[in-house]
C-alpha positions as CSV (number, residue, x, y, z in Angstrom):
1,M,26.6,15.9,-46.6
2,G,24.4,17.5,-44.3
3,F,21.7,14.9,-45.1
4,V,23.8,12.2,-44.0
5,V,24.2,13.4,-40.7
6,S,21.1,14.5,-40.3
7,K,19.9,10.5,-41.1
8,A,22.7,9.8,-39.0
9,M,21.0,12.0,-36.1
10,N,17.5,10.7,-36.3
11,D,18.5,7.1,-36.6
12,S,20.4,7.4,-33.5
13,L,17.7,9.4,-31.8
14,K,15.2,6.8,-32.5
15,G,17.6,4.0,-31.0
16,Q,17.6,6.7,-27.7
17,Q,14.0,6.7,-27.8
18,E,13.6,2.7,-27.9
19,F,16.1,2.5,-25.4
20,M,13.8,4.2,-22.5
21,R,10.8,2.9,-23.8
22,L,12.1,-0.2,-22.8
23,Q,14.1,1.3,-19.6
24,L,10.3,2.4,-18.8
25,E,8.9,-0.7,-19.3
26,R,11.5,-2.4,-17.2
27,Q,10.7,-0.3,-14.2
28,L,7.2,-0.4,-14.5
29,I,7.6,-4.1,-14.6
30,L,9.7,-4.4,-11.8
31,Q,7.7,-2.0,-9.7
32,N,5.0,-4.3,-10.3
33,L,6.8,-7.4,-8.8
34,I,7.5,-5.4,-5.7
35,R,4.0,-4.6,-5.1
36,E,2.9,-8.0,-6.1
37,R,5.8,-9.6,-3.7
38,Q,4.4,-7.1,-1.0
39,T,1.4,-8.4,-1.3
40,A,1.9,-11.2,-0.9
41,M,3.6,-10.9,1.7
42,Q,1.2,-8.9,3.9
43,I,-1.1,-11.3,3.1
44,A,1.0,-14.2,3.9
45,W,1.9,-11.9,7.8
46,T,-2.1,-12.3,7.8
47,R,-2.4,-15.6,7.4
48,E,0.4,-16.4,9.8
49,F,-1.0,-13.6,12.4
50,L,-4.7,-15.8,12.3
51,K,-3.1,-18.8,13.1
52,Y,-1.8,-17.3,16.7
53,F,-4.5,-14.9,17.2
54,G,-7.0,-18.4,16.3
55,T,-6.1,-20.4,19.1
56,F,-5.9,-17.4,21.5
57,Y,-9.8,-16.7,20.3
58,G,-10.2,-20.1,20.4
59,L,-8.7,-20.7,24.3
60,A,-10.6,-17.0,25.2
61,A,-13.8,-18.8,24.1
62,V,-13.8,-21.2,25.9
63,V,-12.4,-20.3,29.0
64,L,-15.0,-17.6,29.4
65,T,-17.7,-19.6,28.7
66,T,-16.5,-21.9,31.5
67,G,-16.4,-19.0,33.8
68,A,-19.9,-17.8,32.7
69,I,-20.8,-20.7,33.2
70,K,-19.5,-21.3,36.8
71,R,-20.4,-17.9,37.7
72,K,-24.0,-18.4,36.3
73,N,-23.0,-14.5,34.8
74,P,-23.5,-13.7,31.5
75,A,-21.0,-10.9,31.6
76,V,-18.1,-12.7,31.5
77,L,-18.7,-13.7,27.9
78,L,-18.7,-9.5,27.2
79,P,-14.9,-9.9,26.2
80,I,-15.8,-12.5,23.4
81,L,-17.4,-9.5,21.3
82,P,-14.5,-7.4,20.3
83,L,-12.0,-10.7,19.8
84,S,-14.5,-11.6,17.5
85,F,-14.6,-8.5,15.2
86,V,-10.5,-8.5,15.3
87,F,-10.7,-12.2,14.4
88,S,-13.4,-11.5,11.6
89,Y,-11.5,-9.2,10.3
90,Q,-7.8,-10.9,10.1
91,Y,-9.9,-13.8,8.5
92,D,-11.1,-11.5,5.8
93,M,-8.1,-9.9,5.2
94,G,-6.0,-13.4,5.1
95,Y,-8.7,-15.3,3.1
96,G,-11.6,-13.5,2.8
97,T,-12.2,-10.5,-0.1
98,L,-11.3,-7.4,1.7
99,L,-8.5,-7.0,-0.4
100,Q,-10.6,-6.8,-3.1
101,R,-13.1,-4.6,-1.8
102,I,-10.6,-2.3,-0.8
103,R,-9.1,-2.2,-4.3
104,G,-12.6,-1.4,-5.8
105,E,-13.2,1.2,-3.2
106,A,-9.8,2.4,-4.1
107,E,-10.9,2.1,-7.7
108,N,-14.3,4.5,-7.0
109,I,-12.1,6.9,-5.4
110,L,-10.1,7.6,-8.1
111,D,-12.8,7.5,-10.8
112,T,-15.3,9.8,-8.8
113,Q,-13.6,11.0,-5.7
114,S,-10.3,12.1,-7.1
115,T,-10.5,15.9,-5.8
116,L,-9.6,13.8,-2.0
117,L,-6.2,12.8,-3.6
118,E,-5.2,16.2,-4.3
119,L,-2.2,17.9,-2.2
120,P,-2.2,21.2,0.0
121,K,-1.2,23.8,-2.1
122,G,-1.3,21.5,-5.6
123,P,1.4,19.5,-6.7
124,L,4.9,20.2,-5.7
125,T,6.8,21.6,-9.1
126,F,10.9,22.6,-9.5
127,E,10.2,26.2,-8.7
128,D,9.2,25.1,-5.4
129,L,11.9,22.5,-4.3
130,E,14.3,25.0,-6.0
131,K,13.4,27.2,-3.4
132,I,13.3,25.3,-0.7
133,R,16.7,24.2,-1.5
134,I,18.0,27.8,-1.9
135,S,16.9,28.5,1.8
136,Q,17.9,25.4,3.2
137,S,21.4,26.1,1.7
138,N,21.4,30.0,2.8
139,F,20.3,28.5,6.2
140,F,23.2,26.1,6.6
141,I,25.9,28.7,5.4
142,E,25.0,31.3,7.9
143,K,25.0,29.1,10.6
């Protein structure tokens, strides 16, 4: 009799473990899909912003060049320099390899400089959370 109960419990435990594994897989897939969609939205936003900023940059370049020629003063072209950096960054983000370079650098940090990622005073523990919860509950009870 004990063997039958033990076998049933083992089967039940295996079923629960399989269910938990499937749930975890689903959660990981869902998190990855959400991350992919957020990244796609960021790239799409950058590309849309680039259209407007590119138009502004082109108009500013024409107006500043015309002003520099009319005034015979090349210093009028100076605002083109910072605008060029912003335009280049946005273009690289939307159509270039910026995200690939960022991903590569992030992987490098994870692989070789993981100490930079440590939290001050170490990771949070259950005991830390309980101390904070108890101190806050005492705080609210006293007032």
